[in-house]
N, C-alpha and C positions, 0 to 999 in steps of 0.2 A: 277527314280531317275538319269537317264544321265545326266541331266542338272548340276545336283549337281558338277559333275566332272570339268564342263566347267566353271562355274559361281564361285564357292567356296562361302564360307559362307557370307560374306559382301554383294557380289553381289546379291545372291539368296534372302537374307533377303531383300534388296533393292526392288529386283522386288516384293517380296511379298507383301511388305509394300505397294509398289506403286499400285497394283492392289486394294488391300483393300481401299488405298486413293481414286482410281477412283470411286469405288462404293460408297465411304462417300460423294464425291463430287456428286453424284445424290441423296443422303441422303437429303443434304440442297437444292439442287434444288426442290424437291419436297415439303419441308416443308416450304417454302418461296415464291412458284411460286403464289399463289393466291394474295399476295399482290398488284402486277402489274395489273393480270388480274381480280381484284375483281369487278371492276365496269362493264366490260362487260359481266362477268358471272351472276351479278345482273340482268341486260337487258336482257339478253339472255334466261336465266332459270327461270325469273320472280322470284327473289328471295328479300324480304328484308333483312335487317341489322341483325336480329335475326336469320333468316334463314341461310343467308350466312355465319356467324358465327359457326353453328351448321356444315355446309357443310364442311367449313376448319377445324373444328374440329373433324371432324371424324378420320383426319389422327391420330390427337394426342389421342383420347381415345383409339384407338387398338393401336398405340405405347406405350401408358402407361400400359396399362392392358398386354403386351407382355414382360416388363420388369421382371419380376420374372421367366417365362419359360425361357427367353433369357438366365439368369445367370445360370439356370441349362443346358442348352443344350450347352453353349460355356464350361461350366465345365466339363462336360460328353461326350456329340456327340463331341464337337470340333468345332474350329474355320472354317474349311474348308466346313464340311457339312453344319452346319448352315447357312453361309453367302450365299453359293451356292443355297442352297433350298429356302431360303426366298426371295433372289435377282431376283430369277425366278417368285416368287409371286408379288412381286414388280412392275416387266416389266408386266406382265398381268393388273394388276391394273392400272398403267398409260394408257395402252390402252384402258381399259374400262371408265377411268374417259374421256379420249379424245375424245371418241365416244358417250359420254353421250346425251341424248335426252331429259331429265328431271332432275328435282332435287334429285329424289331417285336414280338414276341411276349414278349421279354423286357423291354422297355421299358414294354409294356402292365402286365404284371406289377408293376414297379416304380412306376407311376403308381397303381395300384389299392393297393398297399402303403401309399405315402405319404400317398394320401386317408384310409386305414384308421388309421395310426398318429398322424394330424395332430393328433388333439384330444387325446391322453393327456396331454400336458404342462399345457397349461391348465387342463383338467378339475382335474388334481390340484392346480395351485395353489388352483382354487376350492374343491377339498375342504379344503386346509390352512388356507385362509382361513376355512372356516364350522366347522372342528372343533379348531382350534388356537388359543391366544393370539397378541396381535400381536406381543410379544415371542419368540414362536418360529417365526415365520414364516421367517425366512432360514435359522435353524437345521434346519427339516424340509425346506425346500426343498433344503439341501445334502444331507440324508440321501438324498432322492429321486435327487439327481443323482449321489451316488455310487453307488445302486441301477442306475442308468443305466450308470455305470462296469463294472459286472457284466456287464451286455451288451456293451459295448464290448471287454472281456475275453474273452467268449466269441467273439467275431467275431476273434480273432487267433490265438492258438496252437491253441485247440479246434478252430476250424474249420479252420486250415492241416492239422493232424491229420485230421482227419474228410474234409475234400475230397482227401486222399491218398489215403485209403482208401476213400472212395465214389464220388467225383468231386463237382465244385462242386455239382450241382442236388440231390442227395439232401438236404444239410442244411436246405435251405430248403424242402422238401418237410416233413420232419419238424418243423421251427419253425413252418409252418403249421399243421399239426395240434394243436400245443401252442396255439398262438394261440388257436385255435376253443375250445379248452377252457376257457381262461381267460377267454373270453368269459362261458360258462357261468357261472363262479364269481362274476364281477363282478355278473352280473344277480341272483345269489341272495343276495350278503353286502353288497353295497355301498349305502349310502343318502347322499343329498344333504348331508342337514344332522342336527344333534343331534334337533331337533324331530320329524322323518320316525321316529325312533326312541323318542320320547316322553321323550328328554332334554332337559334345559334348554338353552336357546341361548346359545353364548356372545358370537354378536354379532347380535344382533337387528337385522334390515334392515326399516326401516318403508317404505322406498319401493320400489314394484314397477314394474318396468319393460316397457312392450310392446315389440315389436320394433322398431317404427317410431321409438320414443323412444330405444332403444338406439342404432338407427343416427344420429340426430341426437347423442347423446352421442358416438359414435366419430368424428363430424366435429369435436365439440368437442376429443376427445383428440389428433386429430392438428394441431388450433390451437393446443395448449398449447405453449408455447416450452422447457418444461423436459422434454418429452417426446423431443425430437429427439436432443439428446447420446446418450442413453442408445439410442436407435433405431440411430445410427450407429455405436456402439460395438458392438452387437448385428450389425450387417450386416458389420462388417469384423472382430471379433475371431471371430466363428464362422464367416466364409468360409474364415479360415486353417486352422481345424481342419477343417472339414467336405470343403474341397479337397485339402488335403495329407495329414491324418490319415486322413480319410475314404476316399481315392482315389488320388491319386498318392504318398503316403510309401511304400505298398508297392514299386511299380515302381522308383522312387527307389533305395531300399535294394538292391533285387536287382540293378538294372542298373549303377548308379555304384558299389557296394560290392562288387558281386559274392556277394551273400549267397543263401542257398537261401530258399525259401519260409518254411520254418518257422523258419530265423534271423532273418529280416525281422520274422517275426510276433512274435517275442518282443520285438524294440526297438520295434514299434506297440504291445505291451500295456503298455508304459509309459505311454501316453496315459491307459489305463485307470485304472492304478496312481495316476497324479497326481491323476486325477478323482475317484478314490474317496476318497482322502484328504485331498486339496485342499476339496473341495467343504463337507462338514460342518466341517472345521479353519477355514475363512475366514467361514461362517455362525455358527459359534460366536463366532469373533474380533469381527465386526462387533457381532452381538446382545448380545453378554456382557462381553466384555472394553474393546472401545474404544467401543462404541456408537456408531460412526460409520461410515458405508459407503464414502463417497466417498474416504477417504484408503488404504482397503484395494483399492478399485477403481483407482485411480490407481496404487498399487504394483504391482500385476500387470499394469497396461496396460505398465507402464515395462519391467517384466521380458520381458514379450511381444516389445516392441520389440527390446530386446537379445538375446533369443534368435533371432529371424529375421535380426538383423545378422549374427550370428556363423554361421548356416546360410548365407547369402549369401556372405560372404567366405571359408568353407571349405567350399564345396559338397561336394566330393569327397574331403578329406583330413582330416575329423575321426576321430579315435579312437574305437574301437566303445564305449567306456564314456561319451565325450562325446555320442555318439547317444543312448544309453540317457538319459542325464541331458536332453539337449534335447527328446527326446520326453515325459519326465514333467513337464518345466515347462511344454511346451504342454497337458498334460492339466490341469495345475493353473489355468494363468492364462488358458487361451482356452477353457475350459470350465468347471473350478470354480469360478470368480469370478461366472458367471451368476445362480446365485440371489441375489446381492447385486443384480445389475442389475433381475431382476425383481423384487425386493421395492423397490426405488428406485421404480419403475415404479409399482408398487402402491400406495406412500405418497402418490402426487400425485393421487389419485383416490379418490372415496367406495368404501367396501366393496362395495355391490351393483355395480360395474361393475369389479369385479376380474377376471372372465372377460375383458369387451372389452377393457380397458385391457391385459391380459397378451397377449391374443390378437392385436392389434395390433400389440404388440411383437414378437410372437413370427413376424410375416410377416417381419421384416427379415434374420434369421439365416437363414432357408432360403432365400429368393429369390436371398440372395448366394452361399449354397452351388450354387444352381441354375447362376449365372452363372460362377462361379470354376471348378467342375469342367472343363466345356467349354473356358473360357478359356485354362487350364493345357495342357489337351490341346491346344490352337491353339499356343500357345506352343512347345510340345515337339516339335511336327510341322513349325515354321517353322525349326526349327534343325536338321532332317534327323535320319538315324540312320546307326549303325554297326553293320551285320547287321540284326538285330533289336530293337536297343537304341536307345533315345533317347539323344543326346549328353549330356556333361556340361555343356556350354555351355546346352543347352536347360534343363536342370535348374537351372542357376544362375540364368537370366533368368526362370524360372518362379518361382523362391523369391524372387528380387530383387521380382518384383511384390508377392509377399505382404510384403515389409518394406515397402513404401510404403504397402500397406493396413493394417501394423501403426502406421506412424507416423501414419496418419490416425486411427485409434481412438485412439492417445495423446492426440492433441489434443481430440478429443472430450472424454475425461475431465477435461480443465482446466475444461469448461464445463458440468460436473454441477452440480446444486444439489439436494441432499436436503430434504424435509421431514419432521417429525413424522407418524407415521400418524394418519390420522382417527378 
């Protein structure tokens, strides 16, 4: 704890948050990297669309089903141990994925990575809830998601250039080694709460939960009516981003508009730009300006619905500048709004259940992604091919499925009720 006396509370908090943010950058890299190298993987591993969707979805299946134990671990085992241990697993999984020589090994690598990175976001929210004031939660969550946007950005143009130079496998091996190094830094410098560093607690928690009582509280969370509109939005809104921005957006741009991998990666990078600028802006707008979350969430959901309608109506005929704008909007309203969703979830329940409630909420976007990635692959396969490319009709039907999903997300926002933080 010697560095406590050198850094002080604010500088230490910034250091610890920065390390968690670096890990979160890698979370988003792994989440989206398959979009840029999808066609390379299909050719190299001899995988069709549905199989590629299942391969990419391996990350999301394991990620989703880890969310309940993640909430339990963050509330009981603590942020430091949980992130350090699971980040090590993620690094190993990335190396396995990068060294894969067949589809089975690649799926195994993605599953291991999904398990490893699945704890980071919930643990980061737990860290913010302990180290920052209540009216800073959505803002700092926005900063965290913006850092994730850097990972998304790395998974577009830089990955495209690197994969052209070294092949698609080597970048994942390099990232695996970097991930393991970050695991050691988290263990050295991150602590669960201010009291662990002999600082004064910002939010004293009086009630300590055992694993069994947290399970009971988890059941109570699922029975809370206010929880479900938020869960539905996370399922629908994030499924659009994960399935399209995270996998099929790359092939769509390459096969429908005839773009190169590098050109497509530039458009995909606009999701990251929208996320980087949108997340902290929407958090600040909610916390400091409007002091309301529901109106910001409703506006974002309306814009997402409009964006998917335009993509459906003009699937293969949008000008290039409109594609840049569309993917930017997707980054703002499908990802950038999520800090407000999770802040609203957190406000419904007591502070000591911050990990469990956000962990349960975090199950829904990733089970959605796991379902939608192969679902869109099935739709593309069902509409046939022209040579090696999927048809314009296939992409139009796939995007139409996402339009219906965005409509459901919009309806769910009408049912959201926000509470003042306890």
